[in-house]
Kinemage of the C-alpha trace (Angstrom):
@kinemage 1
@onewidth
@group {chain A} dominant
@subgroup {mainchain}
@vectorlist {calphas} color= white
{ca met a 1} P 4.621 19.070 -5.058
{ca ile a 2} L 2.943 19.564 -2.475
{ca asp a 3} L 4.500 22.693 -0.411
{ca phe a 4} L 4.987 21.422 2.261
{ca asp a 5} L 5.378 24.707 4.570
{ca asn a 6} L 2.388 25.294 4.572
{ca lys a 7} L 0.847 24.439 7.922
{ca gly a 8} L -2.420 24.389 7.263
{ca phe a 9} L -1.719 20.590 5.304
{ca phe a 10} L -1.276 18.759 7.586
{ca lys a 11} L -4.130 18.512 9.143
{ca leu a 12} L -4.965 14.911 8.982
{ca lys a 13} L -8.015 12.972 9.106
{ca gln a 14} L -7.970 9.596 8.089
{ca asn a 15} L -10.020 8.503 4.734
{ca gly a 16} L -9.856 5.585 2.297
{ca asp a 17} L -10.545 7.133 -1.438
{ca tyr a 18} L -7.073 8.976 -1.155
{ca gly a 19} L -6.157 5.324 -0.684
{ca asp a 20} L -7.671 4.050 -4.034
{ca arg a 21} L -6.642 6.988 -5.829
{ca val a 22} L -2.730 5.620 -5.497
{ca arg a 23} L -3.119 2.206 -6.432
{ca asp a 24} L -2.860 2.469 -10.146
{ca leu a 25} L 1.028 4.250 -8.340
{ca leu a 26} L 1.650 0.421 -6.623
{ca leu a 27} L 4.652 -1.485 -7.779
{ca asp a 28} L 4.329 -4.874 -7.630
{ca gly a 29} L 4.413 -6.457 -3.346
{ca glu a 30} L 2.986 -2.586 -2.811
{ca glu a 31} L 0.692 -2.203 -0.073
{ca val a 32} L -2.064 1.014 1.242
{ca ile a 33} L -1.188 1.556 4.835
{ca asp a 34} L -2.983 4.037 6.001
{ca ser a 35} L -4.844 7.383 3.902
{ca tyr a 36} L -5.553 10.535 5.153
{ca lys a 37} L -7.154 13.757 3.749
{ca ser a 38} L -6.696 16.946 4.500
{ca met a 39} L -9.494 19.380 2.868
{ca arg a 40} L -9.191 18.908 -0.896
{ca asp a 41} L -4.643 17.177 -0.280
{ca gly a 42} L -4.225 14.048 1.093
{ca val a 43} L -1.643 11.913 1.103
{ca val a 44} L -0.646 7.856 1.701
{ca phe a 45} L 1.207 5.758 3.430
{ca thr a 46} L 2.343 3.083 2.287
{ca asn a 47} L 4.953 -0.217 3.452
{ca lys a 48} L 7.556 1.438 0.298
{ca arg a 49} L 6.772 5.184 1.036
{ca ile a 50} L 5.140 8.069 1.207
{ca ile a 51} L 2.879 9.904 -1.682
{ca ser a 52} L 0.819 12.110 -1.573
{ca ile a 53} L -1.735 14.239 -3.580
{ca asn a 54} L -2.187 17.917 -4.599
{ca val a 55} L -5.864 18.680 -6.029
{ca gln a 56} L -5.367 21.545 -8.077
{ca gly a 57} L -7.555 23.625 -10.174
{ca ile a 58} L -11.260 24.800 -9.721
{ca thr a 59} L -13.369 20.899 -10.735
{ca gly a 60} L -10.009 18.876 -8.804
{ca ser a 61} L -9.614 17.223 -12.105
{ca lys a 62} L -5.871 17.680 -11.763
{ca lys a 63} L -3.702 15.855 -10.025
{ca asp a 64} L 0.010 16.124 -8.164
{ca phe a 65} L 1.495 13.332 -7.109
{ca thr a 66} L 4.277 13.661 -4.915
{ca ser a 67} L 6.694 10.163 -4.033
{ca leu a 68} L 8.548 10.204 -0.345
{ca pro a 69} L 10.337 7.140 -0.659
{ca tyr a 70} L 11.015 6.255 3.348
{ca lys a 71} L 14.679 4.615 1.563
{ca asn a 72} L 15.359 8.777 1.901
{ca ile a 73} L 14.444 8.934 5.641
{ca val a 74} L 17.882 10.056 7.748
{ca ala a 75} L 15.189 10.654 11.272
{ca tyr a 76} L 11.552 10.448 12.545
{ca ser a 77} L 9.525 12.152 15.375
{ca val a 78} L 5.847 10.194 16.625
{ca glu a 79} L 4.359 11.948 18.804
{ca thr a 80} L 0.833 10.350 19.831
{ca ser a 81} L -2.126 10.953 20.911
{ca gly a 82} L -3.247 10.989 24.968
{ca thr a 83} L -6.743 11.186 27.152
{ca phe a 84} L -7.099 14.661 26.426
{ca asp a 85} L -5.372 15.604 23.160
{ca leu a 86} L -6.361 13.459 20.673
{ca asp a 87} L -4.525 14.580 17.894
{ca ser a 88} L -0.783 12.473 16.889
{ca glu a 89} L 1.944 14.030 15.306
{ca leu a 90} L 4.994 12.435 12.632
{ca glu a 91} L 8.425 14.307 11.761
{ca ile a 92} L 10.620 13.042 8.840
{ca tyr a 93} L 13.574 14.182 8.606
{ca phe a 94} L 13.970 13.764 4.645
{ca ser a 95} L 18.246 13.583 3.284
{ca ser a 96} L 17.592 16.136 0.999
{ca leu a 97} L 14.484 17.738 1.523
{ca gly a 98} L 14.504 18.545 4.702
{ca lys a 99} L 12.037 17.771 7.523
{ca ile a 100} L 8.214 17.000 6.646
{ca arg a 101} L 5.693 17.962 10.113
{ca phe a 102} L 1.923 15.911 9.342
{ca glu a 103} L -0.263 16.253 12.027
{ca phe a 104} L -3.585 13.583 12.558
{ca thr a 105} L -6.799 13.976 14.134
{ca gly a 106} L -8.290 10.842 15.663
{ca asn a 107} L -8.302 7.870 14.517
{ca ala a 108} L -4.419 7.365 12.556
{ca ala a 109} L -1.703 4.281 12.422
{ca ile a 110} L 0.873 6.114 13.623
{ca val a 111} L 2.522 3.061 15.432
{ca glu a 112} L 2.140 0.900 12.230
{ca ile a 113} L 3.447 3.583 10.119
{ca ser a 114} L 6.488 4.382 12.206
{ca lys a 115} L 7.350 0.320 11.898
{ca his a 116} L 7.669 1.218 8.455
{ca ile a 117} L 9.676 3.876 8.745
{ca ser a 118} L 12.343 2.434 11.279
{ca arg a 119} L 13.006 -1.039 8.907
{ca his a 120} L 13.178 0.853 5.931
{ca leu a 121} L 15.488 3.374 8.549
{ca leu a 122} L 17.637 -0.185 10.108
């Protein structure tokens, strides 16, 4: 499992390749909203959950996939990008895991992701 306390992991940049890496894990009717990478690791947001990808080893052929269902979220906070600060942030509070913080650089589907989280909370 990814160490969610490691803040360096969560500077995420949009990258469609990571969505392709989880295709075999998706359920019927589950769709990728957007995917992001940070160094070698990545995060994929679907319409049902968040899937984190922890690339391990020197060659990167070993991967750990962690599924974080939206139904376990109790609260979240969004900070959108501004005129001079182009980064956006998403803090999610899970009932048993605690707080996870994602920092996005550049384009991010933060509003779309927020809507999917809200659909499962409300």
